[in-house]
Structure formats: C-alpha cells, structure tokens
Backbone as JSON, one array per atom type, in Angstrom:
{
  "sequence": "MKRETMHGKLFSTMQQAKLEIYRWLTYYNARRRHSALDYLSPIEFEQQHHTTARLQLAA",
  "N": [[0.99, -1.26, -0.37], [2.16, 1.24, 0.87], [3.88, 2.24, -0.91], [2.17, 1.82, -3.58], [0.61, 3.63, -2.99], [0.51, 5.74, -1.28], [3.33, 6.53, -1.44], [5.33, 9.48, -2.11], [3.02, 10.91, -2.46], [1.82, 13.74, -1.21], [-0.54, 14.84, 1.26], [-3.57, 17.41, 1.69], [-4.79, 17.04, 3.88], [-6.4, 15.45, 6.62], [-8.22, 13.77, 6.44], [-8.47, 13.15, 3.59], [-6.3, 11.68, 2.93], [-7.26, 9.54, 4.61], [-9.74, 8.85, 2.61], [-8.03, 8.07, 0.52], [-6.92, 5.91, 1.08], [-8.75, 4.39, 2.0], [-9.81, 3.86, -0.59], [-8.27, 2.58, -1.77], [-7.86, -0.13, 0.06], [-10.64, -0.98, -0.64], [-9.97, -1.36, -3.27], [-7.59, -3.29, -3.48], [-8.96, -5.17, -1.48], [-11.08, -6.22, -2.98], [-11.39, -5.98, -6.11], [-8.65, -6.56, -6.98], [-7.25, -8.49, -8.94], [-6.11, -12.15, -8.14], [-3.77, -14.67, -7.81], [-4.33, -16.5, -6.37], [-6.74, -16.97, -6.77], [-7.17, -17.9, -9.82], [-6.64, -16.01, -10.75], [-9.02, -14.21, -10.53], [-10.92, -11.61, -9.69], [-11.8, -11.1, -6.2], [-14.76, -10.96, -5.93], [-15.36, -11.63, -8.39], [-15.03, -14.21, -8.45], [-16.41, -14.77, -6.01], [-19.14, -14.41, -6.89], [-18.69, -16.58, -9.19], [-18.43, -18.8, -7.69], [-21.09, -19.12, -6.41], [-22.7, -19.07, -8.5], [-22.03, -21.98, -9.48], [-22.68, -23.14, -7.01], [-25.24, -22.96, -6.96], [-25.91, -24.27, -9.3], [-25.37, -26.61, -8.83], [-27.15, -27.68, -6.98], [-29.18, -27.5, -8.48], [-29.47, -29.94, -10.11]],
  "CA": [[0.03, -0.11, 0.38], [2.79, 2.25, 0.99], [4.46, 2.05, -2.79], [1.34, 1.96, -4.59], [-0.92, 4.65, -2.68], [1.47, 6.58, -0.5], [4.64, 7.15, -1.78], [5.4, 10.5, -2.95], [2.02, 11.85, -2.11], [1.42, 14.55, 0.41], [-2.32, 15.1, 1.56], [-3.49, 18.77, 2.35], [-5.63, 17.38, 5.27], [-6.33, 13.59, 7.09], [-9.11, 13.06, 5.59], [-7.68, 12.78, 2.07], [-5.12, 10.65, 3.7], [-8.26, 8.65, 4.67], [-9.95, 8.5, 1.81], [-6.91, 7.48, -0.83], [-7.12, 4.66, 1.81], [-10.08, 3.34, 2.07], [-10.07, 3.44, -1.99], [-7.05, 1.11, -1.93], [-8.05, -1.24, 0.41], [-11.4, -1.15, -1.38], [-9.28, -2.22, -4.78], [-7.58, -4.63, -3.34], [-9.99, -6.55, -1.1], [-12.75, -6.24, -3.73], [-11.67, -6.21, -7.19], [-7.75, -6.72, -7.74], [-6.82, -10.75, -9.75], [-6.06, -12.75, -7.2], [-3.43, -15.66, -8.35], [-4.92, -17.85, -5.71], [-8.73, -17.69, -7.25], [-6.84, -18.08, -10.29], [-6.68, -14.85, -11.7], [-10.09, -13.84, -10.5], [-10.85, -10.55, -8.25], [-12.7, -11.96, -5.07], [-15.52, -10.1, -6.1], [-15.87, -12.85, -9.54], [-14.81, -15.72, -7.67], [-17.64, -15.35, -5.39], [-19.94, -15.14, -8.13], [-18.3, -17.57, -9.97], [-18.89, -19.84, -6.72], [-22.56, -19.34, -5.93], [-23.64, -19.71, -9.61], [-21.55, -23.34, -9.27], [-23.21, -24.24, -6.27], [-26.82, -22.92, -7.27], [-26.53, -25.34, -10.61], [-25.01, -27.9, -8.08], [-28.23, -27.24, -6.4], [-30.69, -27.86, -9.04], [-29.38, -30.78, -10.66]],
  "C": [[0.66, 1.37, -0.01], [3.54, 3.05, -0.52], [3.52, 2.05, -4.03], [0.54, 3.15, -4.05], [-0.2, 5.74, -2.34], [2.71, 7.23, -0.89], [4.72, 8.09, -2.57], [4.33, 11.53, -2.67], [2.37, 12.9, -0.94], [-0.29, 15.05, -0.18], [-2.07, 16.72, 2.46], [-4.13, 18.15, 3.85], [-5.43, 15.36, 5.47], [-7.35, 13.1, 6.14], [-9.13, 12.95, 3.9], [-6.91, 11.9, 2.09], [-6.21, 8.61, 3.3], [-9.0, 7.71, 3.86], [-9.35, 7.55, 0.86], [-7.21, 6.19, -0.36], [-7.54, 3.69, 1.73], [-9.93, 2.93, 0.69], [-9.47, 2.32, -2.62], [-7.07, 0.18, -1.68], [-9.51, -1.92, -0.01], [-11.13, -2.48, -2.61], [-8.69, -3.2, -4.51], [-7.79, -5.63, -2.73], [-10.81, -6.88, -2.22], [-12.4, -7.08, -5.34], [-9.95, -6.18, -7.86], [-7.5, -8.35, -8.13], [-6.23, -10.66, -8.52], [-5.29, -14.05, -7.86], [-3.88, -16.93, -7.8], [-6.12, -18.47, -6.24], [-8.5, -17.58, -8.62], [-7.23, -16.82, -11.31], [-7.72, -14.09, -11.67], [-9.99, -12.66, -9.45], [-12.42, -11.59, -7.25], [-14.34, -11.75, -5.63], [-16.26, -11.6, -7.21], [-15.78, -14.03, -9.08], [-16.25, -16.03, -6.72], [-18.47, -15.46, -6.27], [-20.06, -16.15, -8.4], [-18.97, -19.07, -8.68], [-20.34, -20.23, -6.79], [-23.21, -19.66, -7.09], [-23.22, -21.08, -9.85], [-22.62, -24.04, -7.94], [-24.93, -24.12, -6.62], [-27.01, -24.47, -8.38], [-26.28, -26.9, -9.94], [-26.63, -28.22, -7.43], [-29.4, -28.04, -7.32], [-30.47, -29.38, -10.24], [-29.68, -31.84, -9.84]]
}
C-alpha cells in the first residue's frame, strides 16, 4: 500500500489521506485479481462460486 498509494504523495488533510487509503483497500480486497483465485477478483470468484453451487443444487 505504501509503495502503490502513499509514496510521494502529500495530502492537505487527514480526511484526504483516509479516503485514499479506503479507496486502495476497497480495490485491493474486492477488485484486484488474485493468482490464488485463478486470476479472478474476489467478487468474480464469489459470483462464480455461488453460480456453481446453485447449478449443483438444481441438478
């Protein structure tokens, strides 16, 4: 996070810094593709899992 978001940036207020950190954490935890998830984002992985589970229940 420090290297990708904070390095070299100056924020006028603490609120601006907090907002930038929140945006980065949201991206990292929800939208960034993860190699452990077969290069899907956590959201895509969860949607795929739920779809597969529903199909298995229907069968």
